[in-house]
N, C-alpha and C positions, 0 to 999 in steps of 0.2 A: 399502390396500396388499395386494398379493397375497402368497401364501406364498413364492413364488419370490423376490420382491423382498426379503422379510424375511430369508430365508436368505442372500441375497447380501450384505446389509448387516451380518449378524452377524459374519463374519470380520474386517471392517474395524474394527468397534467393539471386538472382542476384542483386536485388535492394538494399537489406540490405548490401551485400558485397561491392557494389559500394559506398553507403553512408559511410560505415566504412572506406574505403580507402580514401575518400575525407576528412573525419574528422581527419585522422591521417597524411596524407601527405600535405593537403592544409587547415590546421586549421585556419590560418589567413584569407584566402579568404572566407571560409565558415562562419566565424564569421562576417566578413564585409557584406556578402550577407544577413545574418539573420538580422543584424542591419538595412541594407538598406530596406529589405523587410517589416519589422515591421514599420519603419518610413514612408515608402511610403504608407503602408496600412492606417495609421492614417491620412495622408494628403489627400489621395484619398477619404476616407470615409467622411472627413469633407467637401471637395469640392462637393461631390455628394449631401450632405445634403443642401448646400447653392445654388446648381445649378449654379456653376460657374467654369470655367477652365482658370487659368491664362496663359498668353503667355510668353514664355521664349526665351531668346537669347542663342545661343550655347556658347557664351563667358562666360556666367554666370553659366553654368551647373555645374562646379566643386564646386562652392560655395554652390549651392543648394544641391548637393550630400553630401557635408560635413554637412550641416544643417540637412538633412534627416537622415544621419548616426548617428549624435549625438542624435537626437530625438528617433530613433529606439533603440540605445544602452541603453539609460536611461530606456526605457520601458522594454527591454529585461532583464536588470539587476533586475528590480522589479519582473518580472515574474520568473526569476531564483530563487530568494529568496523564492518565494511563492510556485512554482510548482516542483522544481527540487532539490534544496539544501537539504531540510529535508530528501527526499528519499535517496539521496546520503549518507548523514550522517548515516541514519538507516542501509544502506547496508554495508558500510565500517567499522563502529565502533560498530555495534550491531548485525545484523542478521548473518553476515559471520565472526564474530570475532572467533578466534580459541577456546576460552573457551565456546562459545555459539553454536558451530556448531553441538554439540551432545545434544542439548536441552538447553533451551526451544524453541529457535527461529528457529532452524534447526534440521534436522535429516540426518543421513548418508544413502544415497540411491544409485541408479545407479546399473549397472550390478554387480559391484564388492563390493558394499556396502561402498564405501569410498568417494563418491561425495556428498558434502553438498547440501541438498534440503531445500528450505524454508518451514517452517511449518505455513501455513496461519492462522490456529486457534490461535496459540500462538502469532504470529505477531499481529493479530487482538486484542488480549487481552492486550498485553504488550505495543504496540505502537499505533496502529490505533485507538483504542477505546478512550483513553484519548486525543489524538490529535484531533479526530473528535469532541468530546465534547467541547474542547477549541475553535475550529474553529467556531462551531455553536454559542457559547456564544459571541464571538467577532463579528461575522456577525450580530447577533441580536443587539448588542450594537452599531454597526455602524449606525443603523437606528435611534437611540436615540440622537446621538450627540457625541461631542468629550469627554465630561466629563464621561459619562457611558463607553465609549470605552476605555479610559485610565484606569479607575478604574477596568474594567473587565480584561484588560491585566495585570495590576499590581497584582491582586489577582489570576487570572487564571494560570499564568506561575508558581508561586510557588506550586499551587495545582497539576499541571502536574508533576513537579519535585518530589514532595512528593510521588505521586502515583508511579512514575518510581522507586524511591528509595526503596519503600516497595516491589515492585514486583521483582526487581533484587536482593534485599537482600535475599528474600526467595529462589529465583532460585539458587543463589550461595551457600546458606547454605546447599542445598541438593546435591551439585555436588562435585565430586572429580576432582580437578584442574589438568590439564596436563602441566601447566607452573609453574614457581616459583614466579609469581607475587602475592603479598599479596591480600587477598580477599577485604580488604578495598580500595586498589588502583583500583581494577577492578570495585568495586561498584561505586567509584567516577567517573571513566571513563564512565561507562554506564549511570549514572544519568546525568552527564554533557552533554553527547551526546544527550540524549533525550531533555534536556532543551535548548541546542543551536539550535537543529532542530526546536523546537517550536518557539524560539525567532526569527529565520530567517523569518518564516511566519508572525509573529506578526509585525515585522518591515516593511515588504512589504505591509501588509494590512494598516498600518498607512500611508505609502506613498500613497497608492491608495485612502485612505479616503480623504487626503488633495488634491489629484489630481482631483477626480471626485465627491466628496461630495455626497455619496449615500443615503442621507436622502430623504424621500418621498416614493412614491409607487415603491419600488425596491425589493419587496419580492421575486419575481420570479428570478431576477438577482442574489440575494444573495444566494438563494437555489442552483442555477446552479453553482455559484462560490464555495460554500462550498463542493458540491459533486465533482467538478473538482479538487479542491485542495487535498482532501483526496484520490481520486482514482489515480491521477497523482503521488503523492508521494509514494503510495503503489506499483504501477507498476514500478516506477523507482527503488525502493528499492529491489524488488525481481529480477529485470532484469539486474541491473548494473554490477554485478560481472561476469556473464557469457556472457551477450550480451549488452555491454555498448552502442553500436550504437542504438539498439532498445530503450534503456532507454532515450537517447538523443532525439530520434524521438518522444517518448511518451511525453516528456516535451514540445517539439515544438508544437505538435498537441494540447495539453491541452492549451497552451498559445494562439494559433490561435482560439480555441473554445471560450475562454474568451473574446478575442478581438472582435470576431464576435457578441457574445451575448451582449457585451457592446455597440454595435452599433445598434442592432436590438431591444432589449427589451426597452431601454429608447426612448424618442421621442424628436425631436427638439433640443433645446440648451442643453439638459441633456445627449446627447450621449457622450461616452467616448472621442472621438476625439475632440468634441467641448469644453469639460471641460479641456482637456490637453492644447489645443491651446489658451484657455483663459489666461493661465499663461504667454503666449508670447504676450499678448496684442491684440489678434485677436479673433473675435467672437461677437455674439450679446450681450453677458454678459460681454464683456471686458470693461476696463475703457474708459470713454469718452475722446475724443481728441479735440484739437483746431488746425485748419489748417491755415497756412499763405499761401494764394493763390495769384497768379498773377491776373492781370486784365482779361486775357483770361479765367482763371479758374473761376473767379467770374461770368463772363457772362455765362459760360457753366453751372454752378450750378443754376443760375437764370432761364436759359432756361429749365432746367430739373424740374422746379417747386419746388426746394428745398428752404424752408424758411431759410433765412440767416440773422444773426445778425452780421453786419460788420461795420467797420469804416475805413476811409481812412487816411493813414499816408502820410508823405512827399514823400515816395517812391511809392505812389499810390498802395501799396499792401493792400489786404483785409484779415480780420480774420473771420473765421466762427467757431462756438462752437457747443457742444452737438452732435458730430458725433462719430461713432464707426467704427473701421476698421474691415471689414470682410475678407480682403485679402491685403497683402502687397507684394506678390510675383510677379515677372515679371515687366513690364514697367508701370503698372497701379495700382492705389489704387482702391479697391472696398469699398466704404463707405456707411453707412446707417444712416439715421436720423429718430428718432421715436418721435412723438408728441402724447400727451394724447388725445385719441378720434379720432386719424387719422391713416390712413394706413402708415406703414413704407415706406420710399422712399430710393431706392438704386441708386447710381450713380457710374459709372466707371470714374475715374479721372486720366488722364495721369500724371506721376510723374513730367514731365517738367512744369506742371502748379502749382506745390506745392513747395514753397520755404523751408518751415520747418513745423514741427508739434510738439506739446507738449501734454503730458497727464496730466489729473487731478490727484490730490493726491488720491491714491487708498488704501483703508483699506485692510489689509491682510485678508485672509479667516478666520484665527483664531480669529481676532478681530470681524469680521462680525458675526461669529458664537456665540461669547460671548454676542453680543448685540441682538441676535435673540429672538423672543418672546417665551413665555412659551411653553413647549413641548405639542404636541397634544396627544390625547388618544392613538393613534397607537404608538407614540414614547414612551409613558410611558409603554405600553404593551411590546414593544421591550426591553426597559431597564429592566423591571421586568423579562422577559424571559431570557435575558443574565445573570442577577444575579442568577436566579434559576439554570442555567446550570453551573455556576461557583461553586455554592454550591454542585451541583451534582458531579462535578469533585473532590471535596474534599472527598465526601462520596462514590466515585465510587468504590474504591477497596473493602471495606467491602461489599458493595451492590452486586458487581459482584460475589464475593466469595459466598455470601449467595444464590444468584440466581443459581449459578453453582452447589452448593451443593444440593439445592432442586431439580433441574432438574436431577442431577445424581441419587438421591434417587428415584425419580419418574420413571425414565426410567429403573432403574435396581432393582426395587422392586421385580421383578420376574426374576431371572437369566436365566430361561428357556423359557422366552417369545418368543424369536426368534426361538427356537426349536419347539414351539407349532405352530407358524405361518408359518414356512417354513419346507420343507422336509430336511432330514439330510442324507448325504452320507459319508460313511467311505471309504477313499481312501487308498488302500494298495499298497506298493511297493513290488518288487521281490528281495529277497536276492540273487538269482542267476537264471540263465536261466532254470534250471531243476526243480526248486521248484516254484509252483504256489503261495503258501502262507506259511510263516514261522509258526512254532509251537506256538511261543509266540505271534505273531501277531493274530493268530486265537484265542488265549486265550483272547487277548485284545478286539477283536471284540465281543466275547461272554460276557465279562464284560459290554461293552457298551450296548449291546442289552438287557441284564438283567436290567440294570439301567433304560433304556428308558421304558421298560415294567412296572417297579415299579412306575415310575412317570406318567404313562399313556400318554407318548409322542408317536408321530408317529414313528413306528419302522424304524431305519436307514437302508439304502441299502448299500451293499458292492460293491465297484467298483475298478477294477484294475487301477493303475496309468497310464498305457500305453493305456488304452481304454476309459478314461473319455472323455465326450463330452463337448462342450462349454456350452450347456444348463445345464448339470449336475453341472457345476462349480458355478452356481448361487444359489445353495442350501447352507444350513449349511454344512460345511466341517469339518470332523475330519480326519486329515492327519496323518497316522502312518508311521514312518520311516524317516530317514534323507536324505540328498541330494544324498548320495551314492547309495541308493536303491529306491528312490521315486522321479520321475521327477517333480511332482507337488510340493513336498517339496523343491526341489532345486530352482524352479522358485519363490516360495513365500519367501524363506529365502533370496534370492538375492535382493528382493525389499523392505524388511523390514528394517527400520532404527533402528536396534537394536544394543545394546552394547555387547550382548552375541551372538557370531557367531559360526557356525559349522566350525571346523578346518579340515585340510586335512591330519593331521598326523595319523598314524595307530600304536599306541603303543600296547595296548591290544584290542583296538576297536576304536571308534570315539573319537575325541577331541573337546573341547569347548574353544574358545578364548574369554577372557574378555577384551574388548577394553578400558573399563573405568578403571579397576584395573590393567591393563597390566599383566594379569595372564593367564596361560594355564592349563586347567583342563583335565586330561586324566585318564583312569582307572589305578589303581595301587594296588599292592599286599599289604594286611595287614598282612596276615599270609600265607606264601607260603606252609608251611607244611600241614596246614589244608585246603588249597585251598579256602581261603577267600580273596576277593578283594573288593575295592570300585569302583563303576561305577557312571557315571554322566548322567543325563537325562535333555534335554533342551525342554522347552514348551513355545510356543507362543499362546496368544489369541489376535486376531485382528478382525476388521470388514472385511467382505469378500470384496476384491477389485472388484469382479465381480457383487456384489449385497450388497450395504452398509447396508441393513436391515438384513442381515444374518451374522453369525459368522464363524470364522475359528479357530479351535484348532489344532495346529501342535505339535505332540509328537514324540520325537526321542531321541535315545541314542545308547547304544551298539547294534550292529546288532544282532537281535534275541530277547532279553528280554527287551530292553530299552523301547519300546512302551508299554509293559505290565505294567512295573513299573509306568510309567507316568499315564496310564489309572487307575490303582488302586489308585493313589493319587488324581486324579480329580474326579473320580466316586467311591463311591456313591454320590458325589456332595457336600459334606460338605465344601470343600475348595472354589468351585465356588460360593456357596451361602454365603460365609463369608463376613464380612464387608471389609476385605482387598481387596478381588477380586472386590467387588462392587465399592469401592473407586477408585481403579486403572483403572478400565475399561479394556482397552487393556494393556497387560503386557507381560513381559518375565520372565520366572521362571527357575531357575537351581536347580535340585534336586540331592542328592547323595544317592545311594542305596548300600546295602551290598549284595554281591553274594557269596553263599556258595555251593561248589561242583557243580558250574555251574547253580545253581538255585537261582534266585533273591528272596530276602525277600520282603514280601508285604508292609513293611513300609519303608518310605524314609524321609530324613530330608532336610529342606530348606538350600540351600547355599546362594541364593540371589533372590530377586524379585524386579522388577523395572517396572515403567510405560513406555509404548511405546507411546510417546507424538505424534508421527506422525499419530497415528491411533485412 
């Protein structure tokens, strides 16, 4: 890394560390500032839309701070349920669970092969895909009204739970557990975690629906909301375990994005801030009020040209009806009166001129919606789309499996396609400083070249591991030799999230560690008198990390003849062209060979073969 790149990353790391220290040492202060910020943003946006700024006295500032904090706290709570809590549940109860860290949602990576790394493809299939379909269905139903929305939530949540149950049941069935927890208990835990995460988002969306009533021309806003919800929870899930500060910042940024979109995309009284404050009796769509004004207040309203229906009581006070409050903050009321066919009239009335006010009976939003006219064509379309997505959720798992199977067969119909499209290089390690290439490595290279000639594939090039260039690493690679003799093999093996790993022991040769079965495989004598022993060969097939369109075959075993045994098993190609290899795609394979009088036999038997999910 250059000095300029180092300097450019230092401010970002410093900002993240500063935010992390604040979140840990001043959590209460940070929470209050967040509440205050969101509440202030709602108020500021509302007053910008009505082009008015109330005047405050400093004696009343604490009361206003409390009101803004409560407003912001409620809004933040809804956003936490929608944008942060599902991702946190995914992270703590699913992705980084001890039983799922080695598949399907994680793989072991890092320099030492022990650090869990999220597997985005598996997370997408098990968590993000059903969650996305449910969110799309609910957002469509929000356009149609409360009935379709509640029906979609009631049917869609069990559909997601059923999908998660089937996926995790299949995943646990194929795993060797490292704990003593029964499989059915783990299955219940994973299914419940998926359901609770989805339920949190559904509850928050129901709150937002009754807060802002997103019926009408809100297609763009709902598309943005759906994308933000899915992206935010995914980023929170994969970041929370290692970088919780960054996960929190991701949720805050997503909430700010939705808040801004809620003010920009709608217009007039349909903005999010106007809809929220309407529940507090403020705004153009708020309940109409009746003011009891003093004589000075009556004269002032008359001077402003406001039509007033009033009558005089014994105390000479007047009443005026059919007004709405646009603002009640500060020392003044901002009121507006609308007449059919006339321009609305706004008046700023000092609070000293108002003795009291009362509000008319106001139907709840739920009642108003139930009395709304028949749905429009666009609302019927939205309801139908939401229903179709719910049906898709129930059919999602078999559909995904079918599509995945078809794509797998289509991509791997010819196992040698990548070898035809890209050049191939055989990377050889050095058994020692004095030997340029081992005898059995040379035999392995000859086997590979003969096979490529028979298949009419481009002839592979042999490259020494210590002389390979960055450009040469982008080709198909056949790496011969383990980490002790081949530098490229050592780098690749460290980054592969495999459960079969090269060991460091030197019994009769190299050892293989089975992290899943908790076993150690090493060469051992079968008949010492006849000089017969069993040796083990480890093979990886993965996508080339330097070029995802190319392949890597890593073959290593006992120094000397291990690579030749693995080559004889893979080539002439019957195994790589088999249904097992096609189905698995990337895999790890452990072979056992018999060595007699120092000469390996050409046949070998399988010990185990497993899918490498991370590749």
